C-alpha angles and dihedrals in degrees: 000000000000123000118199123193110186124185133158098281103036150003111234119197131192119190115199114196126161092337093309118121121207121181129201130184128203120185118224117223131182111285090002118172092203094228095157091050090048092052090048093053092049091052094055130095105201135144101219138016124206123192129197108182137178093162117131111274097260094053093042092054091050089053093049092048091052091049092050092052089063091063090222115139107266136197130182115222113224139183115270132203090239139354124182106316094341118103117194100208094181112141087244107020092203091061094062105104110254091231090056091046093051093051087056091050092049096048094067090067092050103049143026092204137072110287141217114198122196116189106188109196136113083323122025112230122194117192133186118207123185120201090221105030102035124220110007096188135260151209136267118207133169116272119254090258098036118101123214095258094053092044091056091047089061089066107042092165094055123095103217090195091061113119091233090069107099089350096124138045090207126093111274125238095194129049090247092053093044097055114102109190098189116136135237099030109216136179086246090060091050091049090051093051091050094049092046091052100043090090088067092062135065116245134274096053126192116218116203124191127198139152133078094290097046088112091063089060098038098086098031109052117108092218127070110258147164132221117234103177096184098048094129092050090049089053092048093052092046093051092048091051095048093049096048 
């Protein structure tokens, strides 16, 4: 099978064949035609393709069209209200980004404690997961190399002038409530959010880092942590297995 995790900076692919895992990475640029990704798809011999995408709509549709051309059975992975022991708890479960959802799904196999997940990519997502209460909410900040204009473009349906933006110091359970529009985003700001939210979790707490900029956080967080670079892929595989 082929797992595809597409964001706004890259398309990440993981081919699983006879127990062997092969990863490929394709950067996404403005107005890209995805020729390298197209050639990669056409070179594969696989029995099923799964896509988890938070790419902007135009890029996502290009990816889906290229997958369909292969004729390989295809399924899009989506956020669920509950899976196994993981409860979504978003105000509208379908609006929780599938990448965020899958990191929650994966974390239950990696820890027996409450969890903080930090996915540091084009946007930085911070999630709180309680063993007993499920997803407690989170925050969405601009990535370290993402300017304010690009950050806003990632959320075309969000009114950044709405009073709910930055109106609460608590974890958000809607995209509007999650967005933190403070600039610049610093490691100090992330440390402050984590320390402010620790009281919502039961100790000890496991902190998991993923995303392309996880290395920038690795040596500067005030909490002990571990890097799990393939957290989204682990969540995809777990969801596929549980739904079979």
